[in-house]
C-alpha positions as CSV (number, residue, x, y, z in Angstrom):
1,M,0.0,0.0,0.0
2,T,1.5,3.4,-1.1
3,P,2.2,5.8,1.8
4,V,1.1,9.4,1.5
5,A,2.4,12.5,3.3
6,V,-0.3,13.9,5.5
7,L,1.7,16.5,7.5
8,R,4.9,18.5,6.8
9,L,6.0,20.4,9.9
10,P,9.2,22.2,11.1
11,L,11.7,20.1,12.9
12,T,11.1,22.2,16.0
13,T,7.5,20.9,16.3
14,D,7.1,18.2,18.9
15,L,5.2,15.4,17.4
16,S,5.8,12.9,20.2
17,G,2.3,13.3,21.8
18,F,0.5,13.0,18.5
19,V,2.6,10.0,17.4
20,S,1.8,8.4,20.8
21,L,-1.9,8.9,20.0
22,L,-1.5,7.2,16.6
23,H,0.4,4.3,18.3
24,R,-2.4,3.9,20.8
25,L,-5.1,4.0,18.1
26,Q,-3.0,1.5,16.1
27,V,-2.8,3.7,13.0
28,P,0.1,2.7,10.7
29,H,2.5,5.6,10.2
30,R,6.1,6.6,10.0
31,V,7.9,9.9,10.5
32,S,10.8,11.0,8.2
33,E,13.0,14.1,8.0
34,E,13.4,15.9,4.7
35,V,15.2,19.2,4.1
36,G,14.5,21.0,7.4
37,E,11.1,19.5,8.1
38,Q,9.5,16.4,9.5
39,V,7.0,14.5,7.4
40,L,4.3,12.2,8.7
41,W,3.3,9.3,6.4
42,V,0.3,7.0,6.5
43,P,-1.0,4.4,4.1
44,D,-3.2,5.8,1.3
45,A,-6.2,3.7,2.4
46,G,-9.7,5.2,2.0
47,Q,-10.3,8.2,4.2
48,L,-7.3,7.5,6.5
49,P,-5.1,10.5,5.4
50,D,-7.9,13.0,5.8
51,E,-8.8,11.5,9.2
52,V,-5.3,11.8,10.4
53,R,-5.1,15.4,9.3
54,E,-8.4,16.2,11.1
55,L,-7.1,14.3,14.2
56,Y,-4.0,16.5,14.2
57,Q,-6.0,19.7,14.0
58,R,-8.0,18.6,17.0
59,F,-5.2,17.0,19.1
60,P,-1.8,18.3,17.9
61,E,-0.2,17.3,21.2
62,G,-2.1,14.0,21.5
63,D,-4.9,13.1,23.9
64,D,-4.6,10.1,26.3
65,A,-8.4,9.9,26.6
66,Y,-9.4,10.0,22.9
67,Q,-10.9,6.9,21.4
68,L,-11.8,6.2,17.7
69,P,-15.6,6.3,17.1
70,A,-17.1,2.9,16.2
71,G,-16.4,2.2,12.5
72,A,-14.0,5.1,12.1
73,G,-11.1,4.6,9.8
74,G,-12.8,2.5,7.2
75,D,-11.1,-0.9,7.0
76,K,-10.7,-2.2,10.5
77,G,-8.2,-4.7,9.3
78,R,-5.4,-2.1,9.0
79,S,-5.3,-1.6,12.7
80,S,-5.4,-5.4,13.4
81,F,-2.5,-7.6,14.1
82,F,-2.5,-8.7,10.4
83,G,-2.5,-5.0,9.4
84,Q,0.7,-4.5,11.5
85,L,2.3,-7.5,9.8
86,R,1.5,-6.0,6.4
87,D,2.9,-2.6,7.4
88,S,6.2,-4.2,8.7
89,P,7.2,-6.5,5.9
90,V,10.9,-7.0,6.8
91,T,10.1,-7.6,10.5
92,T,7.4,-10.1,9.5
93,L,9.6,-11.9,6.9
94,V,12.5,-12.3,9.4
95,L,10.2,-13.7,12.1
96,L,8.5,-16.0,9.6
97,A,11.9,-17.3,8.4
98,S,12.9,-17.9,12.0
99,L,9.7,-19.9,12.6
100,I,10.2,-22.0,9.5
101,V,13.8,-22.7,10.4
102,A,12.7,-23.6,13.9
103,G,10.3,-26.2,12.4
104,V,12.8,-27.6,9.9
105,T,15.6,-27.9,12.5
106,L,13.3,-29.1,15.3
107,L,14.6,-26.2,17.4
108,G,18.2,-27.3,16.9
109,D,17.7,-31.1,17.4
110,N,17.9,-31.9,13.7
111,L,21.6,-31.5,13.2
112,D,21.5,-32.6,9.6
113,A,19.4,-29.4,8.9
114,V,21.2,-27.2,11.4
115,R,24.6,-27.7,9.7
116,W,23.4,-26.0,6.6
117,L,22.8,-22.7,8.5
118,T,25.6,-22.6,11.0
119,F,28.5,-20.2,10.7
120,L,30.9,-23.2,10.2
121,D,29.8,-26.4,8.5
122,F,30.4,-29.5,10.6
123,R,30.2,-33.3,10.5
124,V,29.1,-35.4,13.5
125,H,31.2,-38.5,14.4
126,G,29.6,-40.2,17.4
127,D,29.8,-37.7,20.3
128,Y,32.2,-35.4,18.5
129,A,31.8,-32.8,15.8
130,T,34.4,-31.8,13.2
131,F,34.1,-28.2,11.9
132,I,35.0,-27.2,8.4
133,A,37.0,-23.9,7.9
134,L,34.8,-21.0,7.0
135,A,37.1,-20.2,4.0
136,D,36.3,-23.6,2.5
137,S,32.6,-23.0,2.8
138,L,32.8,-19.5,1.3
139,A,34.9,-20.9,-1.5
140,A,32.1,-23.3,-2.2
141,G,29.7,-20.4,-2.5
142,Q,28.0,-20.8,0.8
143,W,28.0,-17.1,1.6
144,W,24.7,-17.3,3.4
145,R,26.6,-18.8,6.4
146,V,27.8,-15.3,7.3
147,V,24.2,-14.3,8.4
148,S,22.1,-17.5,8.5
149,P,22.9,-18.4,12.2
150,M,20.5,-15.6,13.2
151,L,17.6,-17.9,12.1
152,I,18.7,-20.9,14.3
153,H,17.1,-21.1,17.7
154,F,17.6,-23.8,20.4
155,G,14.4,-24.1,22.3
156,V,10.9,-22.5,22.5
157,L,12.0,-19.9,25.1
158,H,15.0,-18.9,23.0
159,L,12.8,-18.4,19.9
160,A,9.9,-16.6,21.8
161,M,12.1,-14.1,23.6
162,N,14.1,-13.2,20.5
163,A,10.9,-13.0,18.3
164,M,9.3,-10.7,20.8
165,W,12.2,-8.2,20.9
166,Y,12.7,-8.3,17.2
167,W,9.0,-7.5,16.7
168,E,9.3,-4.5,19.1
169,L,12.6,-3.1,17.8
170,G,12.4,-4.1,14.2
171,R,9.1,-2.3,13.6
172,R,10.4,0.9,15.2
173,I,13.3,1.1,12.7
174,E,11.1,0.0,9.8
175,L,8.6,2.8,10.6
176,R,11.3,5.4,11.2
177,Q,13.8,4.6,8.5
178,G,12.1,2.2,6.1
179,S,12.1,-1.5,5.3
180,G,15.3,-1.4,3.3
181,H,17.2,0.2,6.1
182,L,16.0,-2.5,8.6
183,L,17.0,-5.3,6.2
184,A,20.4,-3.8,5.7
185,L,20.9,-3.3,9.5
186,T,19.7,-6.8,10.2
187,L,22.2,-8.4,7.8
188,L,25.0,-6.2,9.0
189,F,24.4,-6.9,12.6
190,A,24.1,-10.6,11.9
191,A,27.4,-10.7,10.0
192,V,29.3,-8.7,12.6
193,S,27.9,-10.5,15.7
194,N,28.5,-13.9,14.1
195,Y,32.1,-13.1,13.2
196,V,32.8,-11.7,16.7
197,Q,31.4,-14.8,18.3
198,Y,33.5,-17.0,16.1
199,T,36.6,-15.0,16.7
200,F,36.4,-14.9,20.5
201,G,34.5,-18.2,21.1
202,G,36.1,-20.4,18.5
203,P,34.4,-23.1,16.5
204,G,31.1,-24.1,17.9
205,L,27.3,-24.2,17.5
206,F,25.7,-20.8,18.1
207,G,22.6,-19.1,16.7
208,G,19.7,-16.8,17.4
209,L,18.6,-13.2,16.8
210,S,20.1,-11.9,20.0
211,G,23.2,-10.4,18.4
212,V,21.0,-8.6,15.9
213,L,18.7,-7.5,18.8
214,Y,21.6,-5.9,20.7
215,G,22.5,-4.2,17.4
216,L,19.0,-2.8,17.0
217,L,19.0,-1.7,20.6
218,G,22.3,0.1,20.3
219,H,21.2,1.7,17.0
220,C,17.9,3.1,18.5
221,W,19.7,4.2,21.7
222,I,22.5,6.3,20.2
223,F,20.3,7.6,17.3
224,Q,17.8,8.8,19.8
225,L,20.4,10.6,21.9
226,L,21.7,12.5,18.9
227,A,18.4,13.1,17.0
228,P,15.5,12.6,19.4
229,N,12.3,11.2,17.8
230,P,9.3,9.5,19.4
231,I,9.6,6.2,17.6
232,Y,13.1,5.5,18.9
233,R,12.3,6.7,22.4
234,L,12.6,3.4,24.4
235,P,11.4,3.1,28.0
236,R,14.4,3.6,30.3
237,G,13.6,0.3,32.0
238,V,14.0,-1.6,28.7
239,L,17.4,-0.3,28.1
240,V,18.6,-0.9,31.6
241,M,17.1,-4.5,31.6
242,M,18.9,-5.4,28.3
243,L,22.2,-4.0,29.5
244,V,21.9,-5.7,32.9
245,W,21.1,-9.0,31.2
246,L,24.2,-8.5,29.0
247,L,26.4,-8.0,32.1
248,L,24.9,-11.1,33.8
249,C,25.6,-13.2,30.7
250,L,29.2,-11.9,30.6
251,S,29.7,-12.7,34.3
252,G,28.8,-16.3,33.8
253,V,25.8,-16.2,36.2
254,V,23.3,-17.0,33.5
255,S,25.1,-20.1,32.4
256,M,25.5,-21.2,36.0
257,L,21.8,-21.0,36.5
258,G,21.3,-23.6,33.7
259,F,20.5,-21.5,30.7
260,G,23.3,-23.1,28.7
261,D,26.2,-21.5,26.9
262,I,25.6,-17.8,26.0
263,A,27.0,-16.3,22.8
264,N,28.5,-13.3,24.6
265,G,30.7,-12.3,21.7
266,A,27.6,-12.0,19.5
267,H,25.8,-9.8,22.0
268,V,28.8,-7.5,22.6
269,G,29.6,-7.4,18.9
270,G,26.0,-6.6,18.0
271,L,25.7,-3.8,20.6
272,I,29.0,-2.2,19.4
273,I,28.2,-2.2,15.7
274,G,24.6,-1.0,16.5
275,C,26.0,2.0,18.5
276,V,28.2,2.8,15.5
277,T,25.3,2.8,13.0
278,G,23.2,4.8,15.5
279,L,26.0,7.3,15.9
280,A,26.3,7.7,12.1
281,G,22.6,7.8,11.5
282,G,21.8,10.1,14.4
283,A,24.6,12.5,13.4
284,L,23.4,12.6,9.8
285,A,19.8,13.2,10.9
286,R,20.9,15.9,13.3
287,R,22.9,17.6,10.5
288,K,19.9,17.6,8.2
289,G,17.9,19.1,11.0
């Protein structure tokens, strides 16, 4: 569905209250910055653009008590869960791919399937595994291994937690900077976090979206510090919780509690590269402003 610009306002205008209202009403939208102004985009669906313009005239700073009248907004499907899936295609595709891989690999138990997605190919001999050098796999054209470990998950809890946070953080970036940007960041964070984990952890089985998640977290965090915007404004508790969890993992406490081996290299590598992209993106957005 083609987006249409409904508002063009100076960068000094605070849209946070109105954007919060749109979030609460589950109205699909995104905000971009263009040549000294901020632009609010919504899908070109029926009367939605006109309704959003009218809503802004009534509540430019938002309204915590306002509710949509019954039947307002035309197609109710656009504010449904499936509407959110449609408006966040990259987020949806990454999560769908993770679910499919979880089914094919039996959440990591089907090693014959897992070995096609791991950073290093391997062969199992009894109770031992022999890993094949990455250079050999790349020479054979298996370049997907650089990023594909992000789709492997070992257990329902592992998949559920990563999916929940990718849904939350991925949609923010997709709304703020577009689907192509989220796809590029996801692949970049996957490649860097996988390589860091391999470099510091050595050959082994690792996987999951957590390295990418820490990249997305770092990106939103630093970007928001340099170029504040309502979409990247994360609750302080979320940031603190994620960083505390990272420290607990690094300390070894989480592994001692029976959560298994933690890919700390992937987490740290993802967070660092995410902060770098957030710094670059935030600085660029601030300069444009």
